[in-house]
C-alpha positions in Angstrom: -152.2 152.9 91.4 -153.6 153.2 88.3 -151.6 152.1 85.0 -151.0 155.6 84.0 -150.3 157.0 87.0 -146.4 159.2 87.3 -145.1 156.4 89.3 -145.7 153.7 86.7 -142.4 152.4 85.5 -140.7 153.5 82.1 -139.0 150.7 80.1 -135.5 152.1 78.8 -134.2 150.3 76.1 -130.2 150.4 76.0 -128.7 150.3 72.7 -125.5 151.6 71.1 -125.3 153.9 74.3 -123.9 151.2 76.7 -123.6 154.1 79.2 -125.5 156.4 82.1 -123.7 159.9 81.4 -125.2 162.0 78.3 -128.1 159.5 78.2 -130.9 161.2 77.1 -133.8 158.8 77.2 -132.2 157.2 80.8 -132.0 160.9 81.8 -135.7 162.0 80.8 -137.1 158.5 81.7 -135.6 158.3 85.0 -137.5 162.1 86.1 -139.6 161.1 89.0 -140.4 157.2 87.9 -139.1 154.1 88.3 -137.1 152.7 85.4 -136.1 149.2 84.0 -133.3 149.6 81.9 -132.9 146.5 79.1 -131.1 145.5 76.7 -132.1 142.9 74.2 -130.3 140.9 71.9 -132.1 140.2 68.4 -128.8 140.1 65.8 -131.3 139.1 63.5 -133.2 142.4 62.9 -130.3 144.3 62.0 -130.4 143.2 58.2 -127.6 142.0 56.3 -125.5 143.6 59.3 -125.9 141.6 62.6 -122.9 142.5 64.9 -119.5 140.3 63.6 -117.5 138.8 66.0 -115.5 141.1 67.6 -118.3 143.5 68.0 -120.0 140.5 70.1 -116.6 139.8 72.5 -117.1 143.9 73.1 -121.0 144.1 73.6 -120.7 141.0 76.0 -117.9 142.9 78.1 -119.5 146.3 77.7 -122.7 144.8 78.8 -121.1 142.8 82.0 -119.8 146.6 82.6 -122.9 148.9 82.2 -124.9 146.1 84.8 -122.2 147.1 87.3 -123.0 150.7 87.1 -126.4 150.2 86.8 -126.2 148.3 90.2 -124.2 150.9 92.0 -127.2 153.2 91.7 -129.4 150.8 92.8 -130.8 148.8 89.9 -129.4 146.3 87.0 -129.8 145.3 83.7 -132.7 143.1 82.1 -131.7 141.1 79.4 -133.7 139.5 77.1 -133.8 138.0 73.7 -135.7 139.3 70.5 -138.1 139.4 68.8 -137.3 142.8 70.1 -141.0 144.1 69.7 -142.6 141.0 71.6 -139.9 141.3 74.3 -140.5 144.8 75.2 -144.4 143.9 75.3 -143.5 140.8 77.4 -141.7 143.8 79.9 -144.5 145.9 79.9 -147.0 143.5 81.1 -144.8 142.2 83.6 -143.9 145.0 84.8 -147.1 147.5 84.5 -144.4 150.0 82.0 -146.6 152.8 80.7 -143.6 153.7 78.0 -140.4 153.0 76.3 -137.4 155.6 75.8 -134.4 154.8 73.7 -131.8 156.8 71.4 -131.9 156.7 68.0 -130.0 154.5 65.8 -129.4 154.9 61.9 -128.9 152.1 60.1 -131.5 151.5 57.3 -132.5 148.2 58.8 -132.0 149.3 62.3 -134.3 152.4 61.5 -136.9 150.8 59.6 -137.7 148.2 62.4 -137.6 150.8 65.3 -140.5 153.0 63.7 -142.4 149.1 63.3 -142.0 149.1 66.8 -142.5 152.6 68.0 -146.4 151.8 66.2 -147.2 149.1 67.1 -146.8 150.4 70.6 -148.7 153.6 70.7 -151.7 151.3 69.2 -151.2 149.1 72.5 -151.5 152.4 74.2 -147.4 152.2 75.2 -145.9 155.5 75.0 -142.6 156.0 73.2 -140.3 158.9 73.7 -137.1 158.5 71.6 -133.4 160.9 71.5 -130.7 161.6 69.9 -128.2 160.0 71.9 -125.3 159.2 69.2 -124.8 162.1 66.8 -123.6 166.3 67.1 -125.9 166.7 64.1 -129.4 164.1 63.3 -129.0 163.6 59.1 -132.5 165.2 58.0 -131.1 168.8 60.2 -128.3 169.3 57.5 -129.1 170.1 54.1 -127.7 172.2 50.8 -128.9 175.6 50.6 -130.9 174.0 47.7 -132.2 171.2 49.6 -131.0 167.7 49.6 -128.3 165.6 51.6 -124.2 166.6 51.1 -122.2 164.6 49.2 -118.3 166.2 50.0 -117.7 166.2 53.3 -115.8 170.0 53.9 -119.1 172.1 52.7 -121.3 169.6 54.9 -119.3 170.4 57.7 -119.2 174.0 57.3 -123.0 173.9 57.6 -122.8 171.6 60.3 -120.5 174.4 62.7 -122.9 176.9 61.3 -125.6 175.8 63.4 -125.9 175.7 67.0 -122.8 174.4 69.3 -123.6 171.0 70.4 -125.3 171.3 74.0 -124.0 170.8 77.1 -123.8 166.5 78.3 -126.1 165.4 80.7 -125.3 163.8 84.0 -126.1 160.9 85.2 -128.9 160.2 88.0 -127.7 159.8 91.1 -130.0 156.9 91.7 -132.7 155.0 90.0 -136.0 154.0 91.3 -136.8 150.3 91.1 -140.7 149.2 90.3 -142.4 147.1 92.4 -142.5 144.1 90.4 -138.7 143.5 88.6 -138.7 141.6 85.8 -136.7 138.2 85.1 -133.5 139.0 83.4 -131.9 136.2 80.7 -128.0 135.1 81.5 -125.5 137.2 79.6 -123.7 134.1 78.8 -127.6 133.0 76.9 -126.5 135.3 73.9 -123.4 133.0 73.4 -121.2 136.2 72.2 -118.2 134.8 72.4 -119.4 131.9 70.7 -117.1 132.6 67.6 -114.4 134.2 68.8 -110.8 132.3 68.7 -108.7 135.5 69.8 -109.7 136.4 73.1 -106.7 137.0 74.4 -105.0 139.8 72.4 -108.4 141.5 72.3 -108.2 141.5 76.3 -104.6 142.6 76.5 -105.4 145.4 73.9 -108.8 146.9 75.4 -111.3 147.3 78.4 -114.8 147.7 77.3 -117.2 150.1 79.4 -117.9 153.8 80.4 -115.3 154.1 83.0 -112.9 153.3 80.9 -113.9 155.2 77.8 -113.5 158.3 80.2 -110.5 157.5 81.2 -109.0 156.8 77.7 -110.6 160.8 76.7 -109.2 161.9 79.4 -105.5 160.6 79.2 -106.0 161.8 75.3 -106.9 165.0 76.2 -104.1 165.6 78.3 -100.7 163.9 76.4 -102.2 163.6 72.9 -104.4 166.1 72.1 -102.0 169.0 71.5 -99.4 166.9 69.3 -102.6 165.4 67.0 -102.6 166.8 64.4 -98.8 166.1 63.7 -99.2 162.4 64.8 -102.6 161.0 64.0 -101.1 159.3 60.7 -98.0 158.0 62.8 -98.7 154.3 62.6 -96.7 152.8 65.7 -97.6 156.5 67.7 -99.3 156.5 70.7 -100.7 160.0 69.7 -104.1 158.6 68.7 -107.4 158.6 70.7 -108.5 154.8 70.3 -111.8 156.0 71.4 -113.9 154.5 68.2 -114.9 151.0 69.9 -116.2 153.4 73.1 -117.9 155.6 70.7 -119.6 153.0 68.6 -121.4 151.8 71.8 -121.7 154.6 73.1 -119.8 154.1 76.5 -118.9 157.6 75.4 -120.9 160.1 73.4 -119.9 162.8 70.7 -120.9 165.9 72.9 -118.9 164.4 76.2 -116.0 164.6 73.5 -116.4 167.9 71.8 -117.0 169.3 75.1 -113.6 168.0 76.9 -111.7 168.8 73.3 -112.8 172.1 73.5 -112.1 172.9 76.6 -108.9 171.6 76.3 -108.3 173.2 73.3 -108.2 176.7 74.7 -105.0 178.6 74.3 -103.7 175.8 71.7 -104.0 177.8 68.7 -107.6 176.7 67.5 -109.8 179.8 67.5 -112.6 177.7 66.7 -114.0 174.3 66.3 -113.2 174.1 62.0 -109.6 174.8 63.3 -109.4 171.7 64.8 -108.0 168.3 63.8 -109.6 166.2 66.2 -113.1 167.6 66.6 -112.9 167.3 62.0 -112.7 163.8 62.7 -115.9 163.7 65.0 -117.1 166.0 61.7 -116.3 162.8 59.3 -118.4 160.5 61.6 -121.1 162.9 60.9 -120.5 162.8 57.6 -120.8 158.9 57.4 -123.8 158.8 59.2 -125.4 161.7 57.0 -124.7 159.6 53.9 -125.8 156.2 55.2 -129.2 158.0 56.0 -130.2 159.5 52.8 -128.3 156.7 51.1 -129.0 153.7 52.3 -128.3 151.4 49.8 -124.6 152.3 50.3 -123.8 149.0 52.1 -124.1 147.7 49.2 -123.7 149.7 46.1 -121.3 152.1 45.2 -122.7 156.1 45.4 -121.2 156.6 42.1 -123.5 154.4 39.8 -120.5 153.7 37.2 -118.9 151.6 39.6 -121.9 149.4 39.3 -120.0 147.9 36.1 -116.1 148.1 37.1 -114.8 144.5 36.5 -113.6 143.4 40.0 -111.6 140.2 40.2 -113.2 137.3 42.4 -109.6 135.8 43.5 -110.2 134.3 46.8 -107.0 132.8 47.1 -105.7 136.8 47.0 -108.5 138.0 49.5 -107.2 135.5 52.0 -103.6 136.3 51.9 -104.6 139.5 52.2 -107.0 138.9 55.3 -104.0 136.6 56.5 -101.4 139.1 56.4 -99.8 137.1 53.8 -99.4 139.7 50.8 -95.4 139.9 50.7 -95.9 143.7 51.9 -95.0 144.2 54.9 -97.1 147.3 56.1 -100.5 146.2 54.4 -99.3 142.4 56.3 -98.3 144.2 59.7 -101.8 146.0 59.3 -104.2 142.7 58.9 -101.9 140.9 61.6 -103.3 143.4 64.0 -106.3 143.6 63.0 -107.0 140.0 63.6 -105.0 139.9 66.8 -106.5 143.5 68.5 -109.8 144.0 66.4 -108.0 147.3 65.7 -105.7 149.6 63.7 -104.7 153.1 62.9 -107.1 154.6 60.7 -103.9 155.0 58.2 -103.3 152.0 58.1 -107.0 151.2 57.3 -106.5 153.3 54.1 -103.4 151.3 53.0 -104.7 148.1 53.1 -107.7 148.6 51.5 -106.3 151.1 48.8 -104.2 147.8 48.0 -107.0 145.3 48.3 -108.9 147.8 46.0 -106.4 149.1 43.9 -103.8 146.5 43.6 -105.7 143.6 43.8 -108.5 144.6 42.5 -111.1 143.1 44.8 -114.2 144.8 46.0 -114.5 147.1 48.4 -117.5 145.0 49.7 -114.9 142.1 50.3 -112.8 144.3 52.6 -115.5 146.1 54.1 -116.7 142.6 55.3 -114.1 141.5 56.4 -113.4 144.2 58.6 -116.9 144.4 59.6 -116.7 140.7 61.2 -113.0 141.8 62.8 -113.3 145.1 64.1 -114.3 145.8 67.1 -115.3 149.6 66.4 -117.0 147.9 63.1 -119.8 150.8 62.5 -121.6 150.4 59.4 -122.0 154.3 58.7 -117.9 154.9 59.1 -117.4 151.3 57.4 -119.4 151.8 54.3 -118.2 155.5 53.9 -114.3 154.9 54.7 -114.5 151.9 52.3 -116.2 154.0 49.4 -113.8 156.4 49.8 -110.6 154.6 49.4 -112.0 152.7 46.7 -112.7 155.6 45.1 -117.0 154.4 44.7 -118.5 156.9 47.2 -119.0 160.6 48.6 -116.2 163.0 48.9 -114.2 159.8 47.4 -110.2 159.7 46.9 -109.6 160.3 43.2 -109.2 157.0 41.2 -105.5 158.1 40.7 -105.0 158.4 44.3 -103.4 154.8 45.3 -101.1 154.7 48.5 -97.6 153.2 48.1 -97.3 150.9 51.0 -94.0 151.4 50.6 -93.4 155.3 50.8 -96.3 155.3 53.6 -93.9 152.6 55.6 -91.3 154.9 55.2 -93.1 157.9 55.9 -95.3 157.4 58.8 -93.3 153.6 60.4 -89.8 155.8 59.6 -87.7 153.3 61.9 -90.0 150.3 60.6 -91.1 149.6 64.6 -94.7 148.8 63.4 -93.2 146.2 61.0 -91.1 144.5 63.8 -93.7 144.0 66.2 -96.1 142.3 63.9 -93.8 140.2 61.2 -90.8 138.9 63.7 -89.2 137.2 60.5 -88.2 140.6 59.4 -86.9 142.2 62.1 -83.3 141.8 61.9 -83.7 143.2 58.2 -82.1 146.3 58.3 -83.5 149.5 57.0 -84.7 150.2 54.2 -85.1 146.6 53.0 -87.6 146.1 56.0 -90.1 148.1 54.3 -89.7 145.9 50.6 -87.9 143.0 51.4 -87.8 141.7 47.9 -85.9 144.4 46.7 -83.0 143.1 49.2 -79.8 141.7 48.0 -79.7 138.0 48.7 -77.0 138.3 50.9 -78.7 141.0 52.9 -82.1 138.5 53.4 -79.2 135.6 53.8 -77.8 137.1 57.4 -81.1 138.2 58.3 -82.7 135.2 58.2 -84.8 135.9 55.5 -86.5 133.3 53.0 -88.8 135.2 50.9 -91.2 132.4 49.9 -90.7 130.0 53.0 -90.2 132.3 56.3 -91.9 135.5 54.8 -93.9 135.6 51.3 -93.0 136.6 47.9 -95.1 139.7 46.8 -98.5 139.1 46.0 -98.5 141.6 43.3 -96.0 143.6 42.0 -97.1 147.1 42.9 -95.7 149.3 40.0 -97.5 146.6 37.9 -101.1 146.5 39.8 -100.7 150.5 39.9 -100.9 151.0 35.8 -103.5 147.9 35.7 -105.7 150.0 38.1 -104.7 153.4 36.1 -105.8 151.9 33.0 -109.1 150.0 33.9 -110.3 153.0 35.9 -109.7 155.5 33.4 -111.1 153.2 30.7 -114.7 153.6 33.2 -114.8 157.3 33.3 -114.4 157.3 29.4 -117.4 154.4 28.8 
């Protein structure tokens, strides 16, 4: 049988698309061909941003569940270690595969790597087909009328919505043909994805990675919480959030699947168009983050607003550690940082609060915060992480004005009014009545004593004074703008 005949196998290279449904590369490769599904572990090929500890924990379980799904279709997942190009070429030699199919990624180092791989494979007679499997609108398809990329969200999203609506999701294959020669696979444990993970218990209690759970989570959110999302999304202790972000990041569910499910459920809820739907708008922010990362690939390390290159960030290792460990003495900040360590996640409102506190009250660089999030979030996504930190610190696209400094006391009163979120993550303050639970340093001594709170012992004194640090930040930002 000739190498290039129609029955020759094709390699489907899984990456951040760990699902079977709405998987363009898999769907197209599996048309009348045997396929070899492969995942290649090559973290050193991701530039300055190899997966962090929390991401590796999720990846371990996601790959396990993807393999189970593939086995249900008569196939299984082949695992190989990098270098990626060598692994793909070896697979082709071993199996007689004539083509490699994959869904595109957009991180700068990965995109450049993929182009090199494509060029080399084609030069060696191996076909390459790549697809859009993770975005609604690819970065180069959206531009300002005068040309060039957007830096403000609203006109970007308006331009996106003026295009054709997202296509219907593709179905998952019913069965997958096996090639005559099945290549060997490495064991998942050889990747040592749990090697630096010492808090798996909290993760396991909070998450169930995999495509099946992603679908269940979407259905539950759409049926129970979508209608109230606009009001509930900012309530830190509520259950109205989708918690889909890690599933989306690892491609266990695609944005077109979410779009169609939300659009269908929104009919009759007063949303006459996608632009009016607050949850679809969140998908739009994800699209915007990838648009920015693609067009401004330096932004994970450098501010988009160049004037911020000279901003005099503090270098304070003790303050950074206090923030990382949830020991700042500011209850809402500490509760969120403790949730992050335990579960690998926190609500978006909490992310904005802790980021504002680090960059504007502590004056520690957004890069330090982004690096900590990268290692500790199960949904650590380079595009979203970069946009979020630059937005909050004021140095990025569509950034929060320099004078917007989130007051963690006011944020707690407004979005955790009963103090339940603080109760959950800071047991030492549970007996402290409101409103002192939000600002224990202002509580009368007798109230603290009756609640068993000893500031500086059972709970820290505030690391910085909120009012003083706010005025300091405003003065420094004004000075930077004048210069």
